[in-house]
C-alpha positions in Angstrom: 86.0 101.3 138.6 85.2 104.1 136.2 87.6 104.5 133.2 87.6 107.8 131.4 88.0 108.2 127.6 91.6 109.3 127.9 92.6 106.1 129.8 90.6 104.0 127.3 92.5 105.5 124.4 95.8 104.9 126.2 94.8 101.3 126.9 93.8 100.8 123.2 97.1 102.1 121.9 99.0 100.0 124.4 97.1 96.8 123.5 97.5 97.6 119.7 101.2 98.1 120.1 101.6 94.9 122.1 99.6 93.0 119.5 101.9 94.3 116.7 105.0 93.4 118.6 103.7 90.0 119.4 102.8 89.3 115.8 106.3 90.4 114.6 108.0 88.2 117.2 106.0 85.2 115.9 107.1 85.7 112.3 110.7 86.4 113.2 111.7 82.8 113.0 110.5 82.6 109.4 111.5 86.1 108.3 114.6 88.2 108.8 113.2 91.0 111.0 115.3 94.0 112.0 114.5 96.6 114.7 116.0 100.0 113.8 115.5 103.7 114.7 116.8 107.2 115.3 116.9 109.4 118.4 117.6 113.1 117.8 117.4 115.7 120.5 118.8 119.2 120.7 118.2 122.8 121.5 117.0 125.6 119.1 117.1 129.3 119.5 114.9 131.3 117.1 114.6 135.0 116.5 111.6 136.1 114.4 110.8 139.6 113.1 107.6 140.8 114.5 107.6 138.0 117.1 109.2 136.8 120.3 112.6 135.1 120.6 112.4 131.5 121.7 114.7 128.9 123.1 113.6 125.3 123.6 114.6 121.7 123.7 113.6 120.3 120.3 113.2 116.9 118.7 114.2 116.0 115.2 116.3 119.0 114.2 118.3 116.8 111.8 116.3 113.5 111.5 112.9 112.7 112.8 113.0 110.4 115.8 111.6 107.0 114.9 111.6 103.3 115.5 110.6 100.6 113.0 110.7 97.0 111.9 111.8 95.8 108.5 112.1 92.3 107.2 112.4 90.1 104.2 111.6 86.6 103.2 113.2 84.6 100.4 110.3 83.1 98.3 112.6 81.4 95.9 113.1 81.9 92.1 114.8 85.2 92.9 111.6 86.6 94.5 111.7 88.4 97.8 108.9 89.7 100.0 109.6 92.6 102.3 107.9 95.0 104.7 108.7 98.2 106.5 106.7 99.6 109.5 108.0 102.9 110.9 106.7 105.0 113.8 107.6 108.5 114.5 107.8 110.1 118.0 109.1 113.2 119.7 112.3 112.4 121.5 112.0 115.3 124.0 108.6 114.3 125.3 108.1 110.7 124.1 104.8 111.7 122.4 103.5 109.8 119.4 104.4 111.4 116.1 100.9 111.6 114.8 97.7 110.8 116.7 95.8 107.8 115.4 98.7 106.3 113.5 101.2 103.9 115.1 103.3 103.6 111.9 102.7 107.2 110.7 106.1 107.5 108.8 105.9 104.3 106.7 103.8 101.2 106.4 104.3 99.1 103.3 104.8 95.6 101.9 106.6 94.8 98.6 107.8 92.1 96.2 111.2 92.3 94.6 112.6 90.2 91.7 114.8 90.5 88.6 112.0 92.7 87.1 112.3 95.3 89.9 110.2 96.1 93.0 106.4 96.5 93.4 105.1 97.8 96.7 101.9 99.0 98.4 101.1 101.2 101.4 102.0 104.4 103.1 105.3 105.9 101.9 107.2 109.1 101.1 107.9 110.2 97.6 111.1 109.4 95.7 111.7 113.1 95.3 111.2 113.8 99.0 113.3 113.3 102.1 110.8 110.9 103.7 110.7 107.1 104.2 113.0 104.4 102.9 112.0 105.3 99.3 113.6 108.7 99.5 116.1 109.3 96.6 116.4 113.0 97.3 117.7 113.5 100.9 121.4 113.2 99.8 121.2 115.9 97.1 121.7 118.8 99.5 124.3 119.2 102.3 121.8 119.5 105.2 119.9 116.3 104.0 116.5 118.1 104.3 117.0 118.8 108.0 116.8 121.9 110.3 114.6 125.0 110.3 115.6 126.9 107.2 119.0 125.4 106.3 117.6 122.5 104.4 115.7 122.7 101.2 112.2 122.7 102.8 113.0 126.5 103.2 112.3 127.0 99.5 111.0 123.7 97.9 107.6 121.9 98.2 106.8 118.3 98.9 110.0 117.7 100.8 108.5 115.7 103.7 105.2 114.4 102.3 103.9 111.0 103.1 101.0 109.4 101.1 98.7 106.6 102.1 97.1 104.0 99.7 100.1 104.2 97.4 101.2 101.8 94.7 104.8 102.1 93.5 107.3 100.4 91.2 111.1 100.7 91.1 113.0 99.4 88.0 116.2 97.4 88.2 119.3 99.5 88.0 120.9 99.8 84.5 124.3 101.5 84.1 123.7 103.4 87.4 120.2 104.6 86.5 116.8 103.6 88.0 113.3 104.7 87.5 110.5 105.0 90.1 106.8 105.5 89.7 104.3 106.1 92.6 100.6 106.6 92.5 98.4 107.4 95.6 94.7 106.7 95.4 94.0 109.4 98.0 96.8 111.9 97.9 97.4 112.8 101.6 94.1 111.5 102.8 93.8 108.1 104.4 90.4 106.9 103.2 89.0 106.4 99.7 85.8 108.1 98.9 82.8 106.0 97.9 82.8 107.8 94.5 86.2 107.5 92.8 85.9 110.9 91.2 85.9 112.5 94.7 89.3 111.2 95.5 92.3 113.4 95.2 95.3 111.5 93.7 99.0 112.0 93.7 101.7 110.9 91.2 105.5 110.9 91.4 107.8 109.8 88.6 111.6 110.0 89.3 114.8 109.0 87.5 118.1 108.8 89.4 121.6 108.2 88.0 124.6 107.5 90.2 128.1 107.8 88.6 131.5 107.6 90.1 131.7 111.3 91.2 128.3 112.6 90.0 124.7 112.0 90.9 121.7 113.4 89.1 117.9 113.2 89.8 114.9 114.5 87.9 111.3 114.2 89.0 107.7 115.2 88.3 105.1 115.3 91.1 101.4 115.9 90.5 98.4 116.4 92.7 95.1 115.7 91.0 92.3 117.2 93.0 89.0 115.4 93.1 85.5 116.7 93.1 85.0 116.6 96.8 83.4 119.7 98.3 85.1 119.0 101.6 88.9 118.7 101.3 90.4 116.7 104.3 87.5 117.8 106.5 88.3 121.5 106.0 85.4 122.5 103.8 87.7 123.7 101.0 85.9 123.3 97.6 88.2 121.4 95.2 85.8 121.2 92.3 87.3 124.2 90.5 90.9 123.7 91.6 93.6 123.5 89.0 95.9 120.4 89.4 99.3 121.1 91.0 102.6 120.1 89.5 106.1 120.2 90.7 109.3 119.6 88.7 112.6 118.9 90.4 116.2 118.6 89.1 119.3 118.2 91.3 122.9 117.1 91.1 125.9 116.5 93.2 129.6 116.5 92.2 132.6 115.3 94.2 135.6 116.3 92.2 138.1 113.4 92.1 136.2 111.7 94.8 137.9 114.1 97.3 136.8 116.0 100.4 134.5 118.5 98.7 131.0 117.8 97.4 129.1 120.5 95.5 125.3 120.5 95.3 122.8 122.3 93.0 119.1 122.0 92.4 115.9 123.6 90.9 112.2 123.2 91.8 109.5 124.7 89.6 105.9 124.3 90.9 102.5 125.6 89.8 99.1 125.8 91.5 100.6 124.8 94.8 98.4 125.3 97.8 101.0 125.3 100.5 104.3 127.0 100.7 106.2 124.1 102.3 105.6 120.9 104.2 106.8 122.3 107.5 108.4 125.3 109.2 106.3 128.0 107.6 102.9 126.3 107.2 101.2 129.2 108.8 101.5 130.8 105.4 99.3 128.3 103.6 96.8 130.4 101.8 93.8 131.3 103.9 90.6 129.3 103.5 88.6 132.0 101.8 91.0 132.3 98.9 91.3 128.5 98.7 87.6 128.2 98.3 87.2 130.9 95.7 90.4 130.7 93.6 91.1 128.0 91.0 94.7 129.1 90.7 97.2 129.0 93.6 101.0 129.7 93.9 103.5 129.4 91.1 107.2 129.7 91.8 110.7 128.7 90.9 113.3 128.0 93.6 117.0 127.0 93.4 119.8 126.1 95.8 123.6 125.9 95.8 125.4 124.0 98.5 128.8 122.6 99.5 130.1 120.0 102.0 133.8 119.9 103.0 135.1 117.0 105.0 137.9 117.3 107.4 138.6 114.3 109.5 135.4 113.4 111.4 133.7 116.7 110.6 131.6 117.8 107.6 131.4 121.6 107.2 128.2 122.6 105.4 126.9 125.7 103.6 123.9 126.4 101.4 122.1 129.4 99.8 118.5 129.2 98.5 116.1 131.5 96.6 112.5 131.4 95.7 110.6 133.7 93.4 106.9 133.2 92.9 103.4 134.7 92.5 100.0 133.9 93.9 97.8 133.8 90.8 94.7 133.9 92.9 95.5 137.1 94.8 92.5 139.5 95.0 92.0 142.0 92.3 94.3 145.0 92.7 96.8 143.2 94.9 100.3 142.2 93.9 100.8 138.5 94.6 104.5 138.5 94.1 106.7 136.8 96.8 110.4 136.2 97.2 112.3 134.2 99.9 116.0 134.0 100.6 117.7 131.5 103.0 121.3 130.8 104.0 122.5 127.9 106.2 125.9 127.1 107.8 126.7 124.1 109.9 128.9 121.3 111.0 128.2 117.6 111.4 130.7 115.8 113.7 130.7 112.0 113.6 131.7 110.5 116.9 131.0 107.1 115.3 129.2 105.6 112.3 126.0 105.8 114.4 126.4 108.9 116.6 126.6 112.5 115.2 126.7 115.9 116.8 125.5 119.0 114.9 125.6 122.7 115.1 123.6 124.7 112.5 122.6 128.3 112.0 120.2 129.7 109.3 118.8 133.0 108.2 115.7 133.5 106.0 113.8 136.5 104.8 110.6 136.8 102.7 109.5 139.8 100.7 106.1 140.5 99.1 102.5 139.4 99.3 102.9 136.8 102.1 104.6 139.3 104.4 101.8 141.8 104.2 100.5 141.2 107.7 103.3 139.5 109.7 107.0 138.7 109.4 107.0 135.2 110.8 108.9 133.9 107.7 111.7 136.3 108.4 113.9 134.6 111.1 117.2 133.5 112.3 117.6 130.1 114.0 120.4 128.1 115.6 120.3 124.4 116.6 122.8 122.1 118.4 122.2 118.5 119.3 122.9 114.8 119.0 121.5 112.1 116.8 122.0 108.4 117.2 120.9 105.6 114.9 120.4 102.0 116.0 
């Protein structure tokens, strides 16, 4: 019987998944292992200036669908070993979240003790909304979800995941904790033979939680290597200026009551993408990336509010970004501005099941809108999310 390459790939993935599940079941008796996940499916209508209206069943409007395994083992002397393996998928189709990676969202092992936590693997940033290490998702009312309602509409590095990462989290002192992450390869999976060719990534974050106030400050840096082929694209990184992002955000719940207020700022320089998702088509074109050492500098800010009435959270947020592409061709104005407004409701049927209805409006002005208006759009999403 002839087996084509597609069937072979399916068989390989099935066998790999079965092997992982079998291995986890073998260690379950010695380690506390938990199966967990999220399913999020809804419908989204989108109107875009200069484009067609669309209506579709959509996956992960609020939270990316996933399943995972996490476990710990007590090693004695206040030392604990733990791991997290998390796979993303599309809940409307069942498709794998990222081809070639079973545990694309997170894959790490760590040791914890009185001195803090030291871990290794593929994780999201402390100042992002991704993975179990996220310290940032609860600093805005939409928790980094939806099309343009969450802060991915104006900030960078909201959903980044980095392979080959080493991280450390300090113990908590007086409500404060420090985290440091360093990726040996930035967003790439494989280390280059020559260390200087690797692009690296650094994230340092400090978070403080008080009775009614929370504050986070963070610095992120992308150090571009000397590789002449960046992630297989042919982008020449040898003359690129390193990219930096600075974030500051806070929440305040007056008197511990029903209202929570949110505010935040993000300044970034030499960034080579506008966002992690939703308007990636406006990453700067390859010719400019190859020839310009400077990229996009901008400052963005947001103000938000959440008001709780019974089982419902009513949400609102406004965002603004003002920036300039320093590498714009001579004679062209690289200025760009973007505005975004989001309104929504989260209704909790239980601790694990939530319904949502969210609308957003966003508009861009300036250099990036010179050819199309795909960043100018209105979107509305409804759906259900369940955690297990």
